[in-house]
C-alpha positions in Angstrom: 131.5 122.3 148.6 129.2 124.7 150.5 130.5 128.1 151.7 129.4 129.8 154.9 127.2 132.1 152.8 125.2 129.1 151.6 126.6 129.0 148.0 126.9 125.5 146.6 129.4 125.0 143.8 128.1 122.6 141.1 130.8 121.4 138.6 128.1 120.7 136.0 127.9 124.4 135.4 131.4 124.2 133.9 131.0 123.7 130.1 132.3 120.4 129.0 132.6 118.8 132.5 133.9 115.3 131.9 134.3 114.0 135.5 132.9 114.9 138.9 133.9 112.9 141.9 132.1 114.3 144.9 133.3 113.1 148.3 130.2 114.6 149.9 128.1 112.1 147.8 130.5 109.3 146.8 127.6 107.0 145.7 126.2 109.7 143.5 122.7 109.2 144.8 122.4 111.8 147.5 122.9 109.3 150.3 125.5 110.2 153.0 127.6 107.2 154.1 128.2 106.4 157.7 131.6 107.7 159.0 134.2 105.0 158.5 132.4 103.3 155.6 134.6 101.6 153.1 134.0 101.3 149.4 135.7 100.2 146.2 133.7 102.6 144.0 133.6 106.4 143.8 130.7 107.2 141.4 131.1 109.9 138.8 128.4 112.6 138.8 129.3 114.2 135.4 126.6 112.1 133.7 129.2 110.1 131.7 129.4 107.2 134.2 133.2 107.3 134.6 133.1 105.7 138.0 136.4 105.2 139.8 137.2 101.8 141.2 139.8 100.6 143.7 141.3 97.1 144.1 140.7 97.3 147.8 138.2 99.2 149.9 138.9 102.8 150.7 137.8 104.5 153.9 135.4 107.5 153.8 135.5 110.0 156.6 132.8 112.6 157.2 134.8 115.4 158.9 138.3 115.6 157.6 139.1 118.6 155.4 137.9 121.8 157.0 134.9 119.9 158.3 134.1 118.3 155.0 134.2 114.6 154.0 137.1 112.9 152.2 138.6 109.5 151.4 141.8 108.3 153.1 144.2 107.3 150.4 147.3 105.2 151.1 148.8 104.0 147.9 152.6 103.2 147.7 152.2 102.5 143.9 149.5 101.9 141.3 151.2 98.8 140.0 150.0 96.6 142.8 146.6 94.9 143.2 146.6 95.8 146.9 146.5 99.7 146.7 143.5 101.9 147.4 143.5 104.3 144.5 140.4 105.1 142.4 141.0 104.5 138.7 138.6 105.1 135.9 138.4 105.5 132.1 138.2 108.9 130.4 139.0 110.1 126.9 140.8 113.5 126.4 142.4 114.0 123.0 142.4 117.7 122.5 145.1 120.3 123.6 143.1 121.6 126.6 142.3 120.2 130.0 141.4 121.5 133.4 141.4 119.5 136.7 141.2 120.5 140.4 140.9 118.8 143.7 141.0 119.4 147.5 143.5 117.3 149.4 145.8 117.1 152.4 149.1 115.2 152.2 151.0 113.3 154.9 154.8 113.2 155.2 154.8 109.5 154.4 153.6 110.1 150.8 155.9 109.0 148.0 158.8 111.4 147.1 156.9 112.8 144.2 153.4 111.6 145.2 150.6 112.1 142.7 147.2 112.9 144.3 145.7 113.0 140.8 146.8 111.9 137.3 145.3 112.0 133.9 147.2 109.2 132.2 147.2 106.0 130.2 147.2 102.4 131.3 150.6 101.4 132.7 152.3 104.7 131.6 154.7 106.5 133.8 153.2 110.0 133.5 156.5 111.7 134.4 158.0 111.1 131.0 155.0 111.3 128.6 153.8 114.4 126.8 150.4 112.8 126.2 149.4 112.9 129.9 149.6 115.3 132.9 149.3 115.2 136.7 149.4 117.1 140.0 152.3 115.9 142.1 154.4 116.5 145.2 157.2 118.9 144.3 160.0 117.3 146.3 160.7 114.4 148.7 161.0 116.8 151.7 158.1 119.2 150.8 154.4 119.2 151.3 154.1 121.5 148.3 152.5 120.5 145.0 153.3 121.3 141.4 151.8 120.5 138.0 153.7 118.3 135.6 153.6 117.3 131.9 156.6 115.4 130.5 158.9 116.9 133.1 157.7 120.5 132.4 157.1 121.4 136.0 154.8 124.3 137.0 155.6 125.4 140.5 152.3 126.2 142.3 153.7 127.1 145.8 156.3 129.8 146.4 157.1 128.6 149.9 157.1 125.4 151.9 153.6 124.1 152.8 152.5 122.2 155.9 151.6 118.5 156.0 148.0 117.6 156.9 146.8 121.0 155.6 143.9 121.1 153.1 144.8 122.7 149.7 142.8 123.4 146.6 145.1 122.5 143.7 144.4 123.1 140.0 146.1 122.4 136.7 145.0 123.6 133.3 146.4 123.6 129.8 145.1 126.0 127.1 147.0 124.5 124.1 149.9 127.0 124.4 150.6 127.2 128.1 150.3 125.0 131.1 149.2 126.6 134.4 149.0 125.4 138.0 147.6 127.0 141.2 147.3 126.1 144.8 145.0 127.8 147.3 145.8 127.7 151.0 143.3 129.6 153.1 143.0 132.9 151.3 146.5 132.7 149.6 146.8 131.6 146.0 150.1 130.8 144.2 150.0 130.6 140.4 152.6 129.3 138.0 152.9 128.8 134.2 155.1 127.3 131.5 155.0 127.3 127.7 153.9 123.8 126.6 151.2 122.8 124.0 150.1 119.9 121.8 147.3 117.4 122.0 146.8 115.0 124.9 146.0 111.3 124.6 144.5 110.6 128.0 142.6 107.3 128.5 142.5 106.9 132.3 142.5 108.9 135.5 143.9 107.9 138.9 143.0 109.4 142.2 145.9 108.9 144.6 148.7 107.7 142.3 150.4 107.1 139.0 152.2 104.1 137.4 155.6 105.1 138.6 156.5 102.8 141.5 156.8 104.5 144.9 155.0 107.7 144.0 151.7 106.9 145.6 149.8 109.4 147.7 149.2 109.2 151.5 146.5 111.6 152.9 143.0 112.7 152.3 141.3 113.6 149.0 137.9 115.2 148.6 
């Protein structure tokens, strides 16, 4: 993501970066797709080759989130072979993890839609202490929170607007879990006491394995 001052954020400067999905460069080779291009692969730029794949083609848009590119995700559930979520393999077994993404959600998203999950194959992340996710906070809200085994971390103090870009983050330090959401220049931070090692084997962009909790909107 480039700022108006010309600074370019590079996730590879983060120690231990395990996954980098860059909507500005989804092929991972510096080639900008044509607007409206569809693809079944979002290439990982972390150097570990943890590419995300989708059962069906996902549409890439070049000017969606504050003038930046994003994928349009419409995934009623991750249990169907017809959904357009990006899924890939990743291994996280320690007690710490950090993840963040930029997204905008539509009102038709699942009641507790998950724009991003760190999970296991066929596991409902809502009831498993080994995994974690960023999810919609209620069926009538555009707000997000962070969740690990039903230990919710509220990351917005007031109702948010649909179709508005947010920077959402979750991180766990082994003792506490934290969540934050940035809207414009306003940031809301929450935390909850929860620790223990993870056992994450898979990531999903745009969903989770709980039926009906798929995401609808744009993810960058």
